[in-house]
PDB file with one MODEL, atoms N, CA, C and O in Angstrom:
MODEL        1
ATOM      1  N   UNK A   1      -0.056  39.303  -3.789  1.00  0.00           N
ATOM      2  CA  UNK A   1       1.128  39.125  -3.609  1.00  0.00           C
ATOM      3  C   UNK A   1       2.239  40.320  -4.029  1.00  0.00           C
ATOM      4  O   UNK A   1       2.427  40.597  -5.214  1.00  0.00           O
ATOM      5  N   UNK A   2       2.904  40.953  -3.013  1.00  0.00           N
ATOM      6  CA  UNK A   2       3.623  42.036  -3.665  1.00  0.00           C
ATOM      7  C   UNK A   2       4.884  41.763  -4.585  1.00  0.00           C
ATOM      8  O   UNK A   2       5.450  40.676  -4.705  1.00  0.00           O
ATOM      9  N   UNK A   3       5.192  42.857  -5.161  1.00  0.00           N
ATOM     10  CA  UNK A   3       6.425  42.515  -6.185  1.00  0.00           C
ATOM     11  C   UNK A   3       7.635  41.658  -5.048  1.00  0.00           C
ATOM     12  O   UNK A   3       8.166  40.623  -5.450  1.00  0.00           O
ATOM     13  N   UNK A   4       7.932  42.151  -3.809  1.00  0.00           N
ATOM     14  CA  UNK A   4       9.250  41.078  -3.043  1.00  0.00           C
ATOM     15  C   UNK A   4       8.545  40.115  -2.773  1.00  0.00           C
ATOM     16  O   UNK A   4       9.344  39.218  -2.505  1.00  0.00           O
ATOM     17  N   UNK A   5       7.247  39.623  -2.646  1.00  0.00           N
ATOM     18  CA  UNK A   5       6.955  38.269  -2.295  1.00  0.00           C
ATOM     19  C   UNK A   5       7.249  37.465  -3.771  1.00  0.00           C
ATOM     20  O   UNK A   5       7.562  36.275  -3.785  1.00  0.00           O
ATOM     21  N   UNK A   6       7.129  38.137  -4.796  1.00  0.00           N
ATOM     22  CA  UNK A   6       7.135  37.030  -6.196  1.00  0.00           C
ATOM     23  C   UNK A   6       8.161  37.143  -6.048  1.00  0.00           C
ATOM     24  O   UNK A   6       8.467  36.085  -5.498  1.00  0.00           O
ATOM     25  N   UNK A   7       9.398  37.959  -6.186  1.00  0.00           N
ATOM     26  CA  UNK A   7      10.956  37.605  -6.397  1.00  0.00           C
ATOM     27  C   UNK A   7      11.368  36.390  -5.459  1.00  0.00           C
ATOM     28  O   UNK A   7      12.137  35.473  -5.748  1.00  0.00           O
ATOM     29  N   UNK A   8      10.604  36.617  -4.138  1.00  0.00           N
ATOM     30  CA  UNK A   8      11.099  35.493  -2.718  1.00  0.00           C
ATOM     31  C   UNK A   8      10.682  34.432  -3.429  1.00  0.00           C
ATOM     32  O   UNK A   8      11.399  33.439  -3.552  1.00  0.00           O
ATOM     33  N   UNK A   9       9.432  34.527  -3.996  1.00  0.00           N
ATOM     34  CA  UNK A   9       9.028  33.212  -4.542  1.00  0.00           C
ATOM     35  C   UNK A   9       9.458  32.278  -5.580  1.00  0.00           C
ATOM     36  O   UNK A   9       9.128  31.117  -5.820  1.00  0.00           O
ATOM     37  N   UNK A  10      10.399  33.199  -6.214  1.00  0.00           N
ATOM     38  CA  UNK A  10      11.181  32.738  -7.857  1.00  0.00           C
ATOM     39  C   UNK A  10      11.816  31.507  -7.210  1.00  0.00           C
ATOM     40  O   UNK A  10      11.575  30.458  -7.807  1.00  0.00           O
ATOM     41  N   UNK A  11      12.578  31.413  -6.111  1.00  0.00           N
ATOM     42  CA  UNK A  11      13.389  30.177  -6.239  1.00  0.00           C
ATOM     43  C   UNK A  11      12.484  28.747  -5.931  1.00  0.00           C
ATOM     44  O   UNK A  11      12.738  27.599  -6.296  1.00  0.00           O
ATOM     45  N   UNK A  12      11.306  29.273  -5.101  1.00  0.00           N
ATOM     46  CA  UNK A  12      10.382  27.876  -4.500  1.00  0.00           C
ATOM     47  C   UNK A  12       9.775  27.533  -6.040  1.00  0.00           C
ATOM     48  O   UNK A  12       9.541  26.336  -6.212  1.00  0.00           O
ATOM     49  N   UNK A  13       9.605  28.066  -6.721  1.00  0.00           N
ATOM     50  CA  UNK A  13       9.126  27.899  -8.053  1.00  0.00           C
ATOM     51  C   UNK A  13       9.649  27.111  -9.005  1.00  0.00           C
ATOM     52  O   UNK A  13       9.250  26.176  -9.699  1.00  0.00           O
ATOM     53  N   UNK A  14      10.879  27.867  -8.830  1.00  0.00           N
ATOM     54  CA  UNK A  14      12.224  27.202 -10.004  1.00  0.00           C
ATOM     55  C   UNK A  14      12.542  25.830  -9.184  1.00  0.00           C
ATOM     56  O   UNK A  14      12.863  24.962  -9.996  1.00  0.00           O
ATOM     57  N   UNK A  15      12.561  25.338  -7.827  1.00  0.00           N
ATOM     58  CA  UNK A  15      12.356  24.093  -7.423  1.00  0.00           C
ATOM     59  C   UNK A  15      11.401  22.964  -8.015  1.00  0.00           C
ATOM     60  O   UNK A  15      11.749  21.911  -8.549  1.00  0.00           O
ATOM     61  N   UNK A  16       9.987  23.486  -7.767  1.00  0.00           N
ATOM     62  CA  UNK A  16       8.974  22.991  -8.305  1.00  0.00           C
ATOM     63  C   UNK A  16       8.971  22.833  -9.395  1.00  0.00           C
ATOM     64  O   UNK A  16       8.240  21.884  -9.680  1.00  0.00           O
ATOM     65  N   UNK A  17       9.530  23.384 -10.426  1.00  0.00           N
ATOM     66  CA  UNK A  17       9.701  23.162 -11.814  1.00  0.00           C
ATOM     67  C   UNK A  17      10.692  22.060 -12.046  1.00  0.00           C
ATOM     68  O   UNK A  17      10.261  20.976 -12.438  1.00  0.00           O
ATOM     69  N   UNK A  18      12.352  22.278 -11.783  1.00  0.00           N
ATOM     70  CA  UNK A  18      13.343  21.741 -11.804  1.00  0.00           C
ATOM     71  C   UNK A  18      13.360  20.328 -11.285  1.00  0.00           C
ATOM     72  O   UNK A  18      13.314  19.337 -12.014  1.00  0.00           O
ATOM     73  N   UNK A  19      13.441  20.305  -9.778  1.00  0.00           N
ATOM     74  CA  UNK A  19      13.759  19.075  -8.784  1.00  0.00           C
ATOM     75  C   UNK A  19      12.673  18.520  -8.525  1.00  0.00           C
ATOM     76  O   UNK A  19      12.550  17.295  -8.494  1.00  0.00           O
ATOM     77  N   UNK A  20      11.792  19.291  -8.316  1.00  0.00           N
ATOM     78  CA  UNK A  20      10.195  18.385  -7.582  1.00  0.00           C
ATOM     79  C   UNK A  20      10.208  17.229  -8.300  1.00  0.00           C
ATOM     80  O   UNK A  20      10.453  16.168  -7.726  1.00  0.00           O
ATOM     81  N   UNK A  21       9.885  17.287  -9.975  1.00  0.00           N
ATOM     82  CA  UNK A  21       9.966  16.087 -10.583  1.00  0.00           C
ATOM     83  C   UNK A  21      10.956  14.959 -10.441  1.00  0.00           C
ATOM     84  O   UNK A  21      10.564  13.795 -10.528  1.00  0.00           O
ATOM     85  N   UNK A  22      12.148  15.237 -10.239  1.00  0.00           N
ATOM     86  CA  UNK A  22      13.188  14.277  -9.867  1.00  0.00           C
ATOM     87  C   UNK A  22      12.910  14.031  -8.472  1.00  0.00           C
ATOM     88  O   UNK A  22      12.956  12.809  -8.335  1.00  0.00           O
ATOM     89  N   UNK A  23      12.699  14.473  -7.590  1.00  0.00           N
ATOM     90  CA  UNK A  23      12.449  13.811  -6.321  1.00  0.00           C
ATOM     91  C   UNK A  23      11.704  13.123  -5.828  1.00  0.00           C
ATOM     92  O   UNK A  23      11.916  12.269  -4.967  1.00  0.00           O
ATOM     93  N   UNK A  24      10.751  13.416  -6.319  1.00  0.00           N
ATOM     94  CA  UNK A  24       9.136  12.606  -6.347  1.00  0.00           C
ATOM     95  C   UNK A  24       8.269  13.162  -5.275  1.00  0.00           C
ATOM     96  O   UNK A  24       8.563  14.259  -4.800  1.00  0.00           O
ATOM     97  N   UNK A  25       7.090  12.425  -4.792  1.00  0.00           N
ATOM     98  CA  UNK A  25       6.294  12.979  -3.782  1.00  0.00           C
ATOM     99  C   UNK A  25       6.763  12.336  -2.236  1.00  0.00           C
ATOM    100  O   UNK A  25       6.132  11.382  -1.780  1.00  0.00           O
ATOM    101  N   UNK A  26       7.590  12.767  -1.693  1.00  0.00           N
ATOM    102  CA  UNK A  26       8.010  12.187  -0.475  1.00  0.00           C
ATOM    103  C   UNK A  26       7.831  12.848   0.772  1.00  0.00           C
ATOM    104  O   UNK A  26       8.189  12.482   1.892  1.00  0.00           O
ATOM    105  N   UNK A  27       6.935  14.366   0.245  1.00  0.00           N
ATOM    106  CA  UNK A  27       6.838  15.189   1.722  1.00  0.00           C
ATOM    107  C   UNK A  27       6.105  14.675   2.798  1.00  0.00           C
ATOM    108  O   UNK A  27       5.082  14.029   2.571  1.00  0.00           O
ATOM    109  N   UNK A  28       6.629  14.946   4.334  1.00  0.00           N
ATOM    110  CA  UNK A  28       6.059  14.427   5.132  1.00  0.00           C
ATOM    111  C   UNK A  28       4.567  15.384   5.591  1.00  0.00           C
ATOM    112  O   UNK A  28       3.781  14.954   6.435  1.00  0.00           O
ATOM    113  N   UNK A  29       4.455  16.143   5.184  1.00  0.00           N
ATOM    114  CA  UNK A  29       3.210  17.376   5.350  1.00  0.00           C
ATOM    115  C   UNK A  29       2.312  17.501   4.504  1.00  0.00           C
ATOM    116  O   UNK A  29       2.752  17.177   3.401  1.00  0.00           O
ATOM    117  N   UNK A  30       1.095  17.861   4.463  1.00  0.00           N
ATOM    118  CA  UNK A  30       0.107  18.186   3.608  1.00  0.00           C
ATOM    119  C   UNK A  30      -0.321  19.278   3.797  1.00  0.00           C
ATOM    120  O   UNK A  30      -1.194  19.384   4.659  1.00  0.00           O
ATOM    121  N   UNK A  31       0.106  20.426   3.106  1.00  0.00           N
ATOM    122  CA  UNK A  31       0.404  20.567   1.755  1.00  0.00           C
ATOM    123  C   UNK A  31       2.030  20.479   1.731  1.00  0.00           C
ATOM    124  O   UNK A  31       2.605  20.984   2.695  1.00  0.00           O
ATOM    125  N   UNK A  32       2.571  20.068   1.030  1.00  0.00           N
ATOM    126  CA  UNK A  32       4.258  19.840   0.365  1.00  0.00           C
ATOM    127  C   UNK A  32       4.637  21.305   1.300  1.00  0.00           C
ATOM    128  O   UNK A  32       3.963  22.032   2.030  1.00  0.00           O
ATOM    129  N   UNK A  33       5.737  21.302   0.958  1.00  0.00           N
ATOM    130  CA  UNK A  33       6.564  22.473   1.858  1.00  0.00           C
ATOM    131  C   UNK A  33       6.596  23.674   0.858  1.00  0.00           C
ATOM    132  O   UNK A  33       6.447  24.860   1.154  1.00  0.00           O
ATOM    133  N   UNK A  34       6.867  23.033  -0.644  1.00  0.00           N
ATOM    134  CA  UNK A  34       6.861  24.380  -1.400  1.00  0.00           C
ATOM    135  C   UNK A  34       5.478  25.016  -1.880  1.00  0.00           C
ATOM    136  O   UNK A  34       5.272  26.146  -2.323  1.00  0.00           O
ATOM    137  N   UNK A  35       4.700  24.088  -1.689  1.00  0.00           N
ATOM    138  CA  UNK A  35       2.984  24.785  -1.997  1.00  0.00           C
ATOM    139  C   UNK A  35       2.944  25.142  -0.466  1.00  0.00           C
ATOM    140  O   UNK A  35       2.547  26.305  -0.538  1.00  0.00           O
ATOM    141  N   UNK A  36       3.064  24.944   0.544  1.00  0.00           N
ATOM    142  CA  UNK A  36       3.027  26.026   1.824  1.00  0.00           C
ATOM    143  C   UNK A  36       4.094  27.222   1.879  1.00  0.00           C
ATOM    144  O   UNK A  36       3.852  28.067   2.741  1.00  0.00           O
ATOM    145  N   UNK A  37       5.152  27.409   1.153  1.00  0.00           N
ATOM    146  CA  UNK A  37       5.900  28.376   1.042  1.00  0.00           C
ATOM    147  C   UNK A  37       5.288  29.211   0.439  1.00  0.00           C
ATOM    148  O   UNK A  37       5.133  30.326   0.938  1.00  0.00           O
ATOM    149  N   UNK A  38       4.753  28.876  -0.855  1.00  0.00           N
ATOM    150  CA  UNK A  38       4.116  29.806  -2.075  1.00  0.00           C
ATOM    151  C   UNK A  38       2.979  30.192  -1.148  1.00  0.00           C
ATOM    152  O   UNK A  38       2.986  31.422  -1.106  1.00  0.00           O
ATOM    153  N   UNK A  39       1.987  29.705  -0.371  1.00  0.00           N
ATOM    154  CA  UNK A  39       0.850  29.766   0.002  1.00  0.00           C
ATOM    155  C   UNK A  39       1.269  31.053   1.207  1.00  0.00           C
ATOM    156  O   UNK A  39       0.624  32.101   1.213  1.00  0.00           O
ATOM    157  N   UNK A  40       2.074  30.884   1.900  1.00  0.00           N
ATOM    158  CA  UNK A  40       2.682  31.560   3.044  1.00  0.00           C
ATOM    159  C   UNK A  40       3.261  33.085   2.509  1.00  0.00           C
ATOM    160  O   UNK A  40       2.974  34.112   3.123  1.00  0.00           O
ATOM    161  N   UNK A  41       3.990  33.086   1.457  1.00  0.00           N
ATOM    162  CA  UNK A  41       4.444  34.224   0.736  1.00  0.00           C
ATOM    163  C   UNK A  41       3.060  35.155   0.173  1.00  0.00           C
ATOM    164  O   UNK A  41       3.157  36.379   0.083  1.00  0.00           O
ATOM    165  N   UNK A  42       2.108  34.615  -0.096  1.00  0.00           N
ATOM    166  CA  UNK A  42       0.753  35.070  -0.558  1.00  0.00           C
ATOM    167  C   UNK A  42       0.421  35.713   0.403  1.00  0.00           C
ATOM    168  O   UNK A  42       0.476  36.942   0.361  1.00  0.00           O
ATOM    169  N   UNK A  43      -0.004  35.057   1.497  1.00  0.00           N
ATOM    170  CA  UNK A  43      -1.052  35.191   2.593  1.00  0.00           C
ATOM    171  C   UNK A  43      -0.012  36.628   3.472  1.00  0.00           C
ATOM    172  O   UNK A  43      -0.269  37.830   3.544  1.00  0.00           O
ATOM    173  N   UNK A  44       0.887  36.025   3.887  1.00  0.00           N
ATOM    174  CA  UNK A  44       1.891  36.927   4.842  1.00  0.00           C
ATOM    175  C   UNK A  44       2.873  37.973   4.345  1.00  0.00           C
ATOM    176  O   UNK A  44       3.438  38.852   4.995  1.00  0.00           O
ATOM    177  N   UNK A  45       2.939  37.736   3.265  1.00  0.00           N
ATOM    178  CA  UNK A  45       4.233  38.741   2.737  1.00  0.00           C
ATOM    179  C   UNK A  45       5.775  37.785   2.401  1.00  0.00           C
ATOM    180  O   UNK A  45       6.044  36.595   2.564  1.00  0.00           O
ATOM    181  N   UNK A  46       6.440  38.765   1.952  1.00  0.00           N
ATOM    182  CA  UNK A  46       7.898  38.297   1.773  1.00  0.00           C
ATOM    183  C   UNK A  46       8.558  38.144   3.267  1.00  0.00           C
ATOM    184  O   UNK A  46       9.331  37.192   3.377  1.00  0.00           O
ATOM    185  N   UNK A  47       8.389  38.820   4.236  1.00  0.00           N
ATOM    186  CA  UNK A  47       9.254  38.526   5.062  1.00  0.00           C
ATOM    187  C   UNK A  47       8.797  37.616   6.357  1.00  0.00           C
ATOM    188  O   UNK A  47       9.577  36.959   7.046  1.00  0.00           O
ATOM    189  N   UNK A  48       7.516  37.702   6.529  1.00  0.00           N
ATOM    190  CA  UNK A  48       6.796  36.655   7.437  1.00  0.00           C
ATOM    191  C   UNK A  48       6.827  35.553   6.745  1.00  0.00           C
ATOM    192  O   UNK A  48       7.529  34.773   7.387  1.00  0.00           O
ATOM    193  N   UNK A  49       6.422  35.013   5.710  1.00  0.00           N
ATOM    194  CA  UNK A  49       5.943  34.311   4.554  1.00  0.00           C
ATOM    195  C   UNK A  49       7.187  33.500   4.357  1.00  0.00           C
ATOM    196  O   UNK A  49       7.018  32.291   4.205  1.00  0.00           O
ATOM    197  N   UNK A  50       8.520  34.013   4.332  1.00  0.00           N
ATOM    198  CA  UNK A  50       9.808  33.341   4.295  1.00  0.00           C
ATOM    199  C   UNK A  50       9.971  32.778   5.989  1.00  0.00           C
ATOM    200  O   UNK A  50      10.326  31.609   6.136  1.00  0.00           O
ATOM    201  N   UNK A  51       9.728  33.560   7.131  1.00  0.00           N
ATOM    202  CA  UNK A  51       9.912  32.749   8.313  1.00  0.00           C
ATOM    203  C   UNK A  51       9.418  31.947   8.417  1.00  0.00           C
ATOM    204  O   UNK A  51       9.974  30.985   8.945  1.00  0.00           O
ATOM    205  N   UNK A  52       7.782  31.837   7.879  1.00  0.00           N
ATOM    206  CA  UNK A  52       7.076  30.752   8.141  1.00  0.00           C
ATOM    207  C   UNK A  52       7.450  29.472   7.215  1.00  0.00           C
ATOM    208  O   UNK A  52       7.380  28.294   7.566  1.00  0.00           O
ATOM    209  N   UNK A  53       7.904  30.018   5.831  1.00  0.00           N
ATOM    210  CA  UNK A  53       8.593  28.745   5.159  1.00  0.00           C
ATOM    211  C   UNK A  53       9.579  28.068   5.887  1.00  0.00           C
ATOM    212  O   UNK A  53       9.443  26.878   6.172  1.00  0.00           O
ATOM    213  N   UNK A  54      10.776  28.868   6.283  1.00  0.00           N
ATOM    214  CA  UNK A  54      11.923  28.411   6.654  1.00  0.00           C
ATOM    215  C   UNK A  54      11.645  27.269   8.078  1.00  0.00           C
ATOM    216  O   UNK A  54      12.151  26.159   8.245  1.00  0.00           O
ATOM    217  N   UNK A  55      10.687  27.996   8.951  1.00  0.00           N
ATOM    218  CA  UNK A  55      10.336  27.029  10.206  1.00  0.00           C
ATOM    219  C   UNK A  55       9.686  26.005   9.482  1.00  0.00           C
ATOM    220  O   UNK A  55      10.030  24.987  10.081  1.00  0.00           O
ATOM    221  N   UNK A  56       8.777  25.591   8.328  1.00  0.00           N
ATOM    222  CA  UNK A  56       8.251  24.551   8.087  1.00  0.00           C
ATOM    223  C   UNK A  56       9.295  23.804   7.594  1.00  0.00           C
ATOM    224  O   UNK A  56       9.106  22.627   7.901  1.00  0.00           O
ATOM    225  N   UNK A  57      10.297  23.951   6.976  1.00  0.00           N
ATOM    226  CA  UNK A  57      11.644  23.250   6.268  1.00  0.00           C
ATOM    227  C   UNK A  57      12.118  22.742   7.468  1.00  0.00           C
ATOM    228  O   UNK A  57      12.147  21.524   7.644  1.00  0.00           O
ATOM    229  N   UNK A  58      12.518  23.577   8.372  1.00  0.00           N
ATOM    230  CA  UNK A  58      13.214  23.062   9.881  1.00  0.00           C
ATOM    231  C   UNK A  58      12.539  22.051  10.459  1.00  0.00           C
ATOM    232  O   UNK A  58      13.245  21.241  11.059  1.00  0.00           O
ATOM    233  N   UNK A  59      11.174  21.828  10.452  1.00  0.00           N
ATOM    234  CA  UNK A  59      10.265  20.917  10.914  1.00  0.00           C
ATOM    235  C   UNK A  59      10.366  19.658  10.436  1.00  0.00           C
ATOM    236  O   UNK A  59      10.041  18.779  11.235  1.00  0.00           O
ATOM    237  N   UNK A  60      10.882  19.165   8.890  1.00  0.00           N
ATOM    238  CA  UNK A  60      11.020  18.398   8.174  1.00  0.00           C
ATOM    239  C   UNK A  60      12.245  17.594   8.082  1.00  0.00           C
ATOM    240  O   UNK A  60      13.147  17.718   7.254  1.00  0.00           O
ATOM    241  N   UNK A  61      12.132  16.561   9.265  1.00  0.00           N
ATOM    242  CA  UNK A  61      13.061  15.739   9.605  1.00  0.00           C
ATOM    243  C   UNK A  61      12.533  14.751   9.815  1.00  0.00           C
ATOM    244  O   UNK A  61      11.317  14.621   9.667  1.00  0.00           O
ATOM    245  N   UNK A  62      13.362  13.751  10.236  1.00  0.00           N
ATOM    246  CA  UNK A  62      13.346  12.406  10.671  1.00  0.00           C
ATOM    247  C   UNK A  62      12.352  12.500  11.997  1.00  0.00           C
ATOM    248  O   UNK A  62      11.207  12.052  11.947  1.00  0.00           O
ATOM    249  N   UNK A  63      12.788  13.000  12.949  1.00  0.00           N
ATOM    250  CA  UNK A  63      12.177  13.058  14.280  1.00  0.00           C
ATOM    251  C   UNK A  63      11.192  14.351  14.053  1.00  0.00           C
ATOM    252  O   UNK A  63      11.075  15.042  15.065  1.00  0.00           O
ATOM    253  N   UNK A  64      10.511  14.770  12.978  1.00  0.00           N
ATOM    254  CA  UNK A  64       9.637  15.758  12.981  1.00  0.00           C
ATOM    255  C   UNK A  64       8.190  15.122  12.795  1.00  0.00           C
ATOM    256  O   UNK A  64       7.933  13.918  12.775  1.00  0.00           O
ATOM    257  N   UNK A  65       7.198  16.305  12.648  1.00  0.00           N
ATOM    258  CA  UNK A  65       6.192  15.631  12.476  1.00  0.00           C
ATOM    259  C   UNK A  65       5.559  15.525  11.191  1.00  0.00           C
ATOM    260  O   UNK A  65       6.244  15.718  10.187  1.00  0.00           O
ATOM    261  N   UNK A  66       4.017  15.167  11.066  1.00  0.00           N
ATOM    262  CA  UNK A  66       3.715  14.869   9.750  1.00  0.00           C
ATOM    263  C   UNK A  66       2.468  15.331   9.989  1.00  0.00           C
ATOM    264  O   UNK A  66       2.085  15.949  10.982  1.00  0.00           O
ATOM    265  N   UNK A  67       1.662  14.904   8.742  1.00  0.00           N
ATOM    266  CA  UNK A  67       0.441  15.462   8.568  1.00  0.00           C
ATOM    267  C   UNK A  67       0.107  16.458   8.058  1.00  0.00           C
ATOM    268  O   UNK A  67       0.821  16.998   7.213  1.00  0.00           O
ATOM    269  N   UNK A  68      -1.337  17.072   8.527  1.00  0.00           N
ATOM    270  CA  UNK A  68      -2.022  18.279   7.715  1.00  0.00           C
ATOM    271  C   UNK A  68      -1.389  19.425   8.406  1.00  0.00           C
ATOM    272  O   UNK A  68      -1.538  19.273   9.618  1.00  0.00           O
ATOM    273  N   UNK A  69      -0.651  20.664   8.087  1.00  0.00           N
ATOM    274  CA  UNK A  69      -0.170  21.307   8.557  1.00  0.00           C
ATOM    275  C   UNK A  69      -0.536  22.841   7.822  1.00  0.00           C
ATOM    276  O   UNK A  69       0.445  23.300   7.237  1.00  0.00           O
ATOM    277  N   UNK A  70      -1.739  23.683   7.754  1.00  0.00           N
ATOM    278  CA  UNK A  70      -1.823  24.629   6.739  1.00  0.00           C
ATOM    279  C   UNK A  70      -0.839  25.887   7.184  1.00  0.00           C
ATOM    280  O   UNK A  70       0.056  25.890   8.029  1.00  0.00           O
ATOM    281  N   UNK A  71      -1.288  26.901   6.368  1.00  0.00           N
ATOM    282  CA  UNK A  71      -0.609  28.007   6.829  1.00  0.00           C
ATOM    283  C   UNK A  71      -1.399  28.684   7.615  1.00  0.00           C
ATOM    284  O   UNK A  71      -2.602  28.637   7.360  1.00  0.00           O
ATOM    285  N   UNK A  72      -0.947  29.461   8.733  1.00  0.00           N
ATOM    286  CA  UNK A  72      -2.024  29.790   9.649  1.00  0.00           C
ATOM    287  C   UNK A  72      -2.232  31.502   8.858  1.00  0.00           C
ATOM    288  O   UNK A  72      -1.460  32.221   8.222  1.00  0.00           O
ATOM    289  N   UNK A  73      -3.729  31.647   9.314  1.00  0.00           N
ATOM    290  CA  UNK A  73      -4.396  33.035   8.611  1.00  0.00           C
ATOM    291  C   UNK A  73      -3.512  34.061   9.432  1.00  0.00           C
ATOM    292  O   UNK A  73      -2.817  33.948  10.442  1.00  0.00           O
ATOM    293  N   UNK A  74      -3.849  35.192   8.513  1.00  0.00           N
ATOM    294  CA  UNK A  74      -3.164  36.537   9.300  1.00  0.00           C
ATOM    295  C   UNK A  74      -4.179  36.923  10.614  1.00  0.00           C
ATOM    296  O   UNK A  74      -5.369  36.673  10.807  1.00  0.00           O
ATOM    297  N   UNK A  75      -3.349  37.514  11.279  1.00  0.00           N
ATOM    298  CA  UNK A  75      -4.135  37.866  12.598  1.00  0.00           C
ATOM    299  C   UNK A  75      -5.049  39.013  12.263  1.00  0.00           C
ATOM    300  O   UNK A  75      -6.106  38.919  12.887  1.00  0.00           O
ATOM    301  N   UNK A  76      -4.983  40.033  11.501  1.00  0.00           N
ATOM    302  CA  UNK A  76      -5.856  41.091  11.385  1.00  0.00           C
ATOM    303  C   UNK A  76      -7.121  40.620  10.248  1.00  0.00           C
ATOM    304  O   UNK A  76      -7.906  41.467   9.823  1.00  0.00           O
ATOM    305  N   UNK A  77      -7.200  39.095   9.809  1.00  0.00           N
ATOM    306  CA  UNK A  77      -8.113  38.778   8.885  1.00  0.00           C
ATOM    307  C   UNK A  77      -9.496  38.187  10.088  1.00  0.00           C
ATOM    308  O   UNK A  77     -10.690  38.031   9.832  1.00  0.00           O
ATOM    309  N   UNK A  78      -8.946  38.023  11.070  1.00  0.00           N
ATOM    310  CA  UNK A  78      -9.767  37.381  12.221  1.00  0.00           C
ATOM    311  C   UNK A  78     -10.867  38.361  12.803  1.00  0.00           C
ATOM    312  O   UNK A  78     -10.618  39.476  13.260  1.00  0.00           O
ATOM    313  N   UNK A  79     -12.294  37.698  12.705  1.00  0.00           N
ATOM    314  CA  UNK A  79     -13.326  38.541  13.675  1.00  0.00           C
ATOM    315  C   UNK A  79     -14.027  39.326  12.572  1.00  0.00           C
ATOM    316  O   UNK A  79     -14.921  40.123  12.854  1.00  0.00           O
TER     317      UNK A  79
ENDMDL
END
């Protein structure tokens, strides 16, 4: 993970440390949105990882989906 990705991940880590225990396990997706965000930042970097995390959080609403939704692999890792 790049330095910029580590910096972008700080609010996610703070959420997991401070707010997540109070909210409880209510995520519609597996892995949870915060775990998805950290994995997306690690795999794709700060810009694309943030975009993927924002899209995932945007899908988390009563009319959205649920179930297993993994972080997509990098295109250059295929083959």
